[in-house]
C-alpha positions as a printed NumPy array, in Angstrom:
array([[304.422, 163.782,  54.781],
       [306.561, 166.137,  56.851],
       [305.11 , 169.579,  57.965],
       [306.296, 172.821,  56.996],
       [308.495, 174.646,  59.887],
       [307.156, 178.074,  60.529],
       [310.477, 179.418,  58.532],
       [311.687, 176.471,  56.369],
       [315.008, 176.54 ,  55.704],
       [314.76 , 176.467,  51.97 ],
       [311.477, 178.544,  52.021],
       [311.206, 179.903,  48.087],
       [312.576, 178.909,  45.053],
       [316.123, 180.224,  45.008],
       [315.85 , 180.882,  48.589],
       [314.422, 184.601,  49.145],
       [312.017, 186.61 ,  48.663],
       [310.422, 186.818,  44.969],
       [310.807, 190.099,  44.839],
       [313.017, 192.489,  42.812],
       [316.394, 191.584,  42.024],
       [316.31 , 188.275,  44.591],
       [313.067, 186.309,  42.403],
       [316.27 , 185.125,  39.98 ],
       [318.829, 183.595,  43.124],
       [318.259, 180.126,  41.683],
       [321.404, 178.101,  42.86 ],
       [324.01 , 181.275,  41.08 ],
       [323.386, 184.537,  43.032],
       [326.88 , 185.703,  41.529],
       [325.972, 184.499,  37.814],
       [322.102, 186.238,  38.156],
       [323.983, 189.608,  39.874],
       [325.338, 190.118,  36.258],
       [322.623, 188.889,  34.27 ],
       [319.62 , 187.201,  35.449],
       [319.026, 185.328,  32.602],
       [322.195, 183.499,  32.658],
       [322.795, 179.779,  33.682],
       [325.867, 178.772,  35.16 ],
       [328.076, 175.986,  33.06 ],
       [328.208, 172.276,  33.687],
       [330.627, 171.907,  36.451],
       [333.248, 169.56 ,  36.285],
       [332.939, 166.323,  37.823],
       [334.353, 165.21 ,  41.613],
       [336.503, 162.636,  41.765],
       [334.819, 158.802,  41.62 ],
       [332.005, 160.319,  39.39 ],
       [330.876, 158.82 ,  36.386],
       [328.489, 159.18 ,  33.96 ],
       [324.955, 157.091,  34.683],
       [323.868, 156.547,  31.513],
       [323.263, 152.861,  30.102],
       [324.416, 151.754,  33.929],
       [322.183, 148.999,  34.347],
       [320.591, 148.1  ,  38.149],
       [322.363, 145.323,  39.975],
       [319.883, 142.152,  40.224],
       [317.582, 142.159,  43.11 ],
       [316.295, 138.735,  43.473],
       [313.541, 140.821,  46.003],
       [313.1  , 144.563,  46.045],
       [312.851, 145.563,  49.174],
       [311.279, 149.466,  49.262],
       [310.87 , 152.083,  51.871],
       [308.398, 155.168,  51.517],
       [309.452, 158.321,  53.045],
       [306.039, 160.63 ,  53.176],
       [302.636, 158.908,  54.18 ],
       [300.367, 161.31 ,  52.747],
       [297.419, 160.894,  50.059],
       [300.347, 160.282,  47.418],
       [302.601, 158.206,  49.213],
       [299.475, 155.761,  50.748],
       [298.269, 154.858,  48.412],
       [301.827, 154.311,  46.563],
       [302.723, 151.993,  49.208],
       [299.939, 149.857,  49.139],
       [300.794, 149.663,  45.035],
       [304.313, 148.591,  45.516],
       [303.015, 145.923,  47.928],
       [301.118, 144.658,  44.952],
       [303.843, 144.49 ,  42.769],
       [305.257, 140.99 ,  41.899],
       [308.999, 140.407,  43.678],
       [308.431, 143.725,  45.631],
       [308.216, 143.81 ,  49.56 ],
       [307.566, 147.103,  51.718],
       [309.969, 146.334,  54.487],
       [309.305, 150.127,  56.459],
       [307.687, 153.284,  56.107],
       [308.054, 156.356,  57.609],
       [306.381, 160.035,  58.171],
       [306.646, 162.677,  60.395],
       [303.233, 161.611,  61.561],
       [303.627, 158.586,  63.331],
       [300.356, 157.561,  63.485],
       [300.572, 157.889,  59.901],
       [303.608, 155.182,  59.485],
       [301.344, 153.289,  61.853],
       [297.747, 153.665,  59.509],
       [299.763, 152.487,  56.551],
       [301.166, 149.426,  58.34 ],
       [298.01 , 148.387,  59.15 ],
       [296.674, 148.816,  55.981],
       [299.351, 146.588,  54.658],
       [298.558, 143.92 ,  56.795],
       [295.057, 143.96 ,  56.449],
       [295.987, 142.806,  52.76 ],
       [298.063, 139.978,  54.182],
       [301.887, 141.628,  53.593],
       [304.248, 141.475,  56.153],
       [304.324, 144.733,  58.586],
       [306.632, 146.752,  57.168],
       [309.047, 148.828,  60.024],
       [307.389, 152.29 ,  61.164],
       [309.076, 155.519,  61.48 ],
       [307.98 , 158.895,  62.4  ],
       [307.609, 161.589,  65.144],
       [310.226, 163.836,  63.769],
       [311.633, 165.324,  60.341],
       [315.195, 163.589,  60.732],
       [312.828, 160.482,  61.609],
       [313.623, 159.243,  58.078],
       [317.783, 159.205,  58.388],
       [316.761, 156.455,  61.072],
       [315.224, 154.287,  58.184],
       [317.878, 155.156,  55.872],
       [320.243, 153.257,  58.162],
       [318.174, 149.775,  57.434],
       [320.243, 147.288,  55.134],
       [316.748, 145.368,  54.125],
       [315.71 , 149.064,  51.902],
       [316.937, 148.913,  47.907],
       [314.401, 151.523,  46.906],
       [313.467, 154.811,  48.607],
       [310.302, 156.076,  47.534],
       [309.9  , 159.918,  48.181],
       [306.681, 161.452,  48.474],
       [306.938, 164.713,  50.81 ],
       [306.211, 167.723,  49.695],
       [308.359, 169.66 ,  47.049],
       [310.88 , 171.518,  49.392],
       [311.992, 168.522,  50.943],
       [312.799, 166.468,  47.279],
       [316.172, 167.111,  47.208],
       [317.388, 166.252,  50.509],
       [315.745, 163.049,  50.91 ],
       [316.234, 161.899,  47.605],
       [320.005, 163.149,  48.281],
       [320.356, 161.294,  51.64 ],
       [318.849, 157.774,  50.679],
       [321.741, 158.108,  47.729],
       [324.451, 158.435,  50.262],
       [322.776, 155.555,  52.219],
       [323.589, 153.578,  49.092],
       [319.863, 153.012,  48.272],
       [318.154, 153.167,  44.671],
       [315.791, 156.231,  44.982],
       [312.178, 157.422,  43.154],
       [311.54 , 160.766,  43.863],
       [307.878, 162.483,  43.107],
       [308.06 , 165.355,  40.993],
       [310.23 , 167.839,  41.15 ],
       [313.256, 165.775,  42.205],
       [314.613, 169.315,  43.417],
       [313.351, 173.501,  43.019],
       [316.572, 174.757,  42.088],
       [319.452, 174.6  ,  39.637],
       [322.566, 173.762,  42.293],
       [320.066, 170.858,  43.777],
       [319.415, 169.644,  40.552],
       [322.932, 169.463,  39.772],
       [323.925, 167.671,  43.135],
       [321.543, 165.195,  42.888],
       [323.475, 164.14 ,  39.162],
       [326.608, 164.666,  41.202],
       [325.64 , 162.562,  43.846],
       [323.943, 159.669,  41.757],
       [327.314, 159.602,  39.779],
       [329.726, 159.211,  43.07 ],
       [327.679, 156.882,  44.972],
       [326.87 , 154.658,  41.517],
       [322.835, 154.621,  42.421],
       [320.002, 155.577,  40.114],
       [317.705, 158.136,  40.841],
       [314.471, 158.545,  39.08 ],
       [311.608, 160.766,  38.516],
       [308.401, 158.843,  39.564],
       [306.995, 160.459,  36.176],
       [303.712, 158.136,  36.062],
       [302.122, 160.202,  33.15 ],
       [304.803, 159.015,  31.141],
       [303.566, 155.532,  31.099],
       [300.113, 156.287,  30.429],
       [298.945, 154.204,  27.426],
       [298.253, 157.09 ,  25.442],
       [301.699, 158.764,  25.942],
       [303.427, 155.579,  25.543],
       [301.041, 154.66 ,  21.654],
       [302.369, 158.264,  20.988],
       [305.929, 157.128,  21.468],
       [305.87 , 154.175,  19.476],
       [303.941, 156.208,  16.855],
       [306.736, 158.891,  16.503],
       [309.511, 156.839,  16.6  ],
       [308.265, 154.249,  13.967],
       [307.921, 157.816,  11.67 ],
       [304.136, 158.073,  11.496],
       [304.456, 161.808,  12.213],
       [306.832, 162.452,   9.786],
       [310.066, 164.829,  11.052],
       [308.811, 165.595,  14.4  ],
       [309.085, 169.807,  14.862],
       [306.854, 170.655,  17.692],
       [305.057, 169.163,  21.001],
       [302.251, 170.521,  23.339],
       [302.366, 169.39 ,  26.922],
       [301.79 , 170.512,  29.979],
       [299.808, 170.102,  33.507],
       [296.329, 172.048,  33.65 ],
       [294.66 , 170.602,  36.848],
       [292.233, 172.755,  38.408],
       [293.481, 172.428,  41.991],
       [291.254, 175.228,  43.801],
       [289.077, 173.278,  46.084],
       [291.943, 170.754,  47.019],
       [294.147, 173.851,  47.355],
       [291.882, 175.4  ,  49.925],
       [290.993, 172.13 ,  51.665],
       [292.3  , 172.068,  55.611],
       [292.846, 168.881,  55.121],
       [294.055, 167.519,  51.71 ],
       [297.668, 168.603,  51.049],
       [299.425, 169.003,  54.845],
       [299.774, 172.33 ,  56.751],
       [298.729, 174.044,  52.897],
       [302.486, 173.068,  51.801],
       [300.511, 173.297,  47.984],
       [298.643, 176.48 ,  48.203],
       [301.824, 178.232,  50.338],
       [304.039, 177.463,  47.251],
       [301.768, 180.282,  45.451],
       [302.82 , 183.035,  47.669],
       [306.443, 182.352,  47.142],
       [307.527, 182.72 ,  43.664],
       [306.489, 182.929,  40.454],
       [307.123, 179.281,  38.49 ],
       [306.524, 176.627,  36.291],
       [305.63 , 174.823,  39.569],
       [305.154, 171.336,  37.973],
       [304.766, 170.705,  34.047],
       [306.387, 167.867,  34.293],
       [303.042, 165.713,  33.232],
       [302.954, 166.827,  30.221],
       [306.559, 167.626,  29.23 ],
       [308.453, 164.683,  29.712],
       [306.248, 162.519,  27.484],
       [306.945, 165.101,  24.505],
       [310.352, 164.801,  25.695],
       [310.359, 161.085,  24.934],
       [308.997, 161.354,  22.299],
       [311.663, 163.463,  20.982],
       [314.842, 161.952,  22.498],
       [315.496, 164.468,  24.669],
       [319.288, 163.306,  26.19 ],
       [319.296, 160.595,  23.222],
       [319.981, 162.41 ,  20.4  ],
       [318.915, 165.76 ,  20.914],
       [318.715, 168.641,  24.037],
       [316.326, 170.965,  25.102],
       [318.717, 174.054,  25.342],
       [316.994, 177.391,  26.072],
       [313.31 , 178.313,  27.756],
       [311.699, 181.62 ,  27.64 ],
       [308.973, 181.903,  30.036],
       [305.513, 184.228,  30.153],
       [303.338, 184.256,  32.617],
       [299.512, 185.715,  33.45 ],
       [298.343, 187.739,  36.619],
       [297.501, 185.368,  39.51 ],
       [293.712, 186.075,  39.705],
       [292.754, 182.789,  40.044],
       [293.053, 181.919,  43.419],
       [291.986, 185.186,  44.768],
       [288.78 , 184.961,  43.445],
       [288.018, 181.76 ,  44.151],
       [288.792, 182.322,  47.879],
       [286.492, 185.579,  47.477],
       [283.805, 183.727,  46.416],
       [284.293, 180.456,  48.338],
       [286.239, 180.762,  51.283],
       [285.3  , 182.331,  54.915],
       [286.659, 185.261,  55.949],
       [287.764, 183.197,  59.3  ],
       [290.093, 180.774,  57.176],
       [293.932, 181.67 ,  57.677],
       [294.27 , 181.965,  53.484],
       [293.047, 185.194,  53.827],
       [296.493, 186.853,  54.981],
       [297.91 , 185.422,  52.292],
       [298.406, 187.284,  48.777],
       [298.906, 184.981,  45.738],
       [301.43 , 186.168,  43.537],
       [302.051, 182.972,  40.782],
       [300.772, 183.459,  37.609],
       [297.59 , 181.43 ,  36.884],
       [299.096, 180.457,  33.541],
       [302.75 , 179.879,  33.103],
       [303.798, 179.075,  29.587],
       [307.219, 177.575,  28.595],
       [308.8  , 177.552,  25.09 ],
       [311.743, 175.33 ,  25.205],
       [314.313, 174.794,  22.179],
       [315.833, 171.829,  21.374],
       [319.837, 171.201,  19.533],
       [317.094, 169.469,  16.766],
       [315.583, 173.019,  15.953],
       [311.776, 171.55 ,  17.902],
       [309.649, 173.308,  19.815],
       [308.236, 172.699,  22.867],
       [304.974, 174.532,  24.601],
       [305.186, 173.088,  28.433],
       [302.355, 174.853,  30.678],
       [301.3  , 174.938,  34.019],
       [297.849, 176.051,  35.554],
       [296.069, 174.824,  38.913],
       [294.595, 178.107,  39.708],
       [291.699, 177.986,  36.524],
       [288.085, 176.516,  36.044],
       [289.123, 174.161,  33.366],
       [288.467, 170.403,  32.598],
       [291.594, 168.259,  33.454],
       [294.346, 167.955,  30.666],
       [297.82 , 167.029,  30.24 ],
       [297.598, 168.44 ,  26.397],
       [300.078, 165.912,  25.096],
       [300.227, 166.721,  21.306],
       [302.782, 165.827,  19.097],
       [303.402, 167.236,  15.676],
       [305.449, 166.709,  12.572],
       [305.652, 166.811,   8.774],
       [303.413, 163.806,   8.481],
       [300.603, 164.477,  11.322],
       [299.934, 165.857,  14.443],
       [298.215, 163.811,  17.016],
       [296.003, 165.663,  20.282],
       [295.334, 164.126,  23.353],
       [292.183, 165.073,  25.986],
       [290.048, 165.827,  22.659],
       [287.092, 163.995,  23.823],
       [286.019, 162.731,  20.474],
       [286.887, 158.874,  21.093],
       [286.608, 156.672,  24.376],
       [290.376, 156.583,  24.156],
       [289.935, 160.727,  24.588],
       [292.684, 161.888,  21.75 ],
       [292.464, 162.668,  17.773],
       [294.767, 162.197,  14.608],
       [295.139, 163.323,  11.735],
       [298.266, 161.929,   9.529],
       [299.264, 161.149,   5.954],
       [299.312, 159.697,   3.598],
       [295.608, 158.127,   5.938],
       [293.859, 161.009,   6.227],
       [292.808, 163.727,   3.541],
       [289.452, 166.235,   4.193],
       [291.514, 168.286,   7.006],
       [289.155, 166.656,   9.421],
       [290.142, 164.7  ,  12.458],
       [290.122, 161.023,  13.039],
       [289.483, 159.266,  16.205],
       [292.691, 157.91 ,  17.705],
       [291.121, 154.091,  19.073],
       [292.821, 152.115,  16.275],
       [295.992, 153.568,  16.022],
       [296.55 , 153.616,  19.819],
       [295.385, 149.045,  19.591],
       [297.974, 149.302,  17.016],
       [300.786, 151.042,  18.433],
       [300.044, 149.621,  21.997],
       [303.589, 149.731,  24.139],
       [304.424, 146.571,  25.045],
       [304.189, 146.901,  29.029],
       [300.146, 147.621,  28.412],
       [299.739, 144.703,  26.599],
       [301.735, 142.74 ,  29.243],
       [300.323, 143.627,  32.689],
       [297.088, 146.583,  31.421],
       [294.597, 144.008,  33.352],
       [296.949, 144.298,  36.184],
       [297.723, 147.93 ,  36.315],
       [293.357, 148.729,  36.129],
       [292.955, 146.599,  39.226],
       [296.018, 147.519,  41.2  ],
       [296.787, 151.439,  40.25 ],
       [295.316, 154.643,  40.354],
       [295.388, 157.177,  37.547],
       [294.213, 154.899,  34.965],
       [296.731, 152.302,  35.973],
       [299.567, 154.236,  35.327],
       [301.108, 154.35 ,  38.882],
       [300.994, 150.457,  38.636],
       [302.697, 150.783,  35.308],
       [305.513, 152.829,  36.706],
       [305.89 , 150.578,  40.024],
       [305.75 , 146.923,  38.153],
       [308.518, 148.064,  35.437],
       [310.735, 149.974,  38.171],
       [310.566, 146.513,  40.254],
       [310.983, 144.425,  37.028],
       [314.259, 146.748,  35.97 ],
       [315.435, 146.127,  38.936],
       [314.935, 141.954,  39.294],
       [316.287, 142.008,  35.862],
       [319.171, 144.244,  35.893],
       [318.294, 146.283,  33.153],
       [318.998, 150.435,  32.534],
       [316.083, 152.495,  34.433],
       [313.746, 153.736,  31.501],
       [314.152, 157.427,  33.507],
       [317.149, 158.353,  34.971],
       [318.749, 161.277,  37.061],
       [319.417, 163.189,  34.024],
       [315.914, 162.709,  32.578],
       [314.826, 163.551,  35.722],
       [317.148, 166.629,  36.254],
       [316.448, 168.503,  32.793],
       [312.092, 167.097,  33.062],
       [312.269, 169.402,  36.45 ],
       [314.598, 172.089,  35.093],
       [311.893, 174.471,  33.87 ],
       [310.771, 174.681,  37.716],
       [313.522, 176.987,  38.494],
       [314.389, 178.025,  35.037],
       [310.484, 179.851,  33.769],
       [311.629, 181.763,  37.711],
       [314.732, 183.329,  36.179],
       [313.699, 183.984,  32.793],
       [310.429, 185.583,  34.137],
       [312.597, 187.639,  36.504],
       [314.311, 189.023,  33.156],
       [311.038, 189.792,  31.694],
       [310.254, 186.768,  29.586],
       [314.6  , 186.613,  27.983],
       [315.434, 183.127,  27.164],
       [317.38 , 181.041,  29.784],
       [320.098, 178.739,  28.67 ],
       [319.009, 175.006,  30.278],
       [321.935, 173.274,  31.26 ],
       [323.251, 170.102,  29.753],
       [323.173, 167.54 ,  32.542],
       [324.553, 164.865,  30.318],
       [327.87 , 166.616,  30.167],
       [327.756, 165.982,  26.385],
       [326.548, 162.682,  25.988],
       [323.15 , 163.606,  24.981],
       [324.158, 163.276,  21.393],
       [324.388, 159.506,  21.797],
       [321.149, 157.478,  20.589],
       [320.096, 154.906,  22.938],
       [316.866, 153.46 ,  24.565],
       [314.725, 154.745,  27.285],
       [310.645, 154.211,  27.189],
       [311.118, 152.652,  24.486],
       [312.91 , 149.851,  25.515],
       [311.889, 146.373,  24.398],
       [310.11 , 143.827,  25.695],
       [311.257, 142.223,  28.335],
       [309.828, 139.5  ,  31.351],
       [309.298, 140.05 ,  34.937],
       [311.747, 137.019,  36.762],
       [309.58 , 134.385,  38.21 ],
       [308.869, 134.812,  41.753],
       [310.542, 132.199,  43.979]])
């Protein structure tokens, strides 16, 4: 993982301290000067730009992956890539050269070819991207580097799969859309939770009409990260904790938001239009530090300004409402919430009422105002990906197999020449609550417009994560 310089070039969301009027400066300082809640219109396409919607991958006999960022996430996912049939890791890169060496050593110990190693400086990745034996670049660096690394991969002629969020500012999100359209290369959000077993079953139930007309959904990222945030080893150079000193934003709601958006056909017949954000006081991290962190720790020189719970209410063009939440500073069990409701029923995940963790109530199957276990419904609506590779996912992937399903599906789509399930427009709109929450909160919670990254193409229905079953091409 690249270390954070003493003064980052993009230190803060919006590029400025989150105080006073500067907190509103997310990629459009001019607009914010007149109206902090204003969102500029979609920029015109430049020469050579065309939509990437429904554009398939070229057919790749073997998918060759280069990895940038080899911290906890990147190193684990590198082993996952090497386990997928028809995929090989050809190069690995981290600012710390020893991480590249250790990752290469592990792959060799597992009987895999040794990847080329790059490291030693913040620009090492540029040398890796000059290679002609990389088809897909997987990026797992700290958030502030995602836009830079994703854009560089596209300009180098590679497809890119970027960890969350793909960028933290509106102008950066637009730049990734434009760069993808100009280079004709896909940029995909590495949204593993969209491939969760319950999430995909919920998607299929929604599209099969089990909930009637879907009216609302609730998702987010509620994860007590306090111990890890104050660890001196888990997040390199404390990069993730430092974000809480820089701005008030919904930093990471995508894990819960993306599955709800997919079930609502966002960018595929509906779109997110308006966001309003609220924030609680920033008390959780300071309270944890007071109780558990020695006074000699460097965190005592920090002031935390990001609210503990950031809630975004999102309207859609079809009149639906999504509630997206982010809280990593409070004591609570883990939850992505993952709830969807309509005129004929509701599903709620993380309820703990069954082995599958969810509960459901749908008419006419149920009555009496009592929740029912989700087990039977998940078996009936299990997605074809889990039916096909569920056992492999359990043996090869983290996060209950979601990582491997994401990786397998990405490789399969590239080898079979399919359209990706998640495209650059999904990546942009799913990540847009990061900067838009800053704009809304800076304007006292006023609604802000959500850009249409598809430039009008959202009205057309098309497959996404509900794509039809298809096979992995045989490995020669």
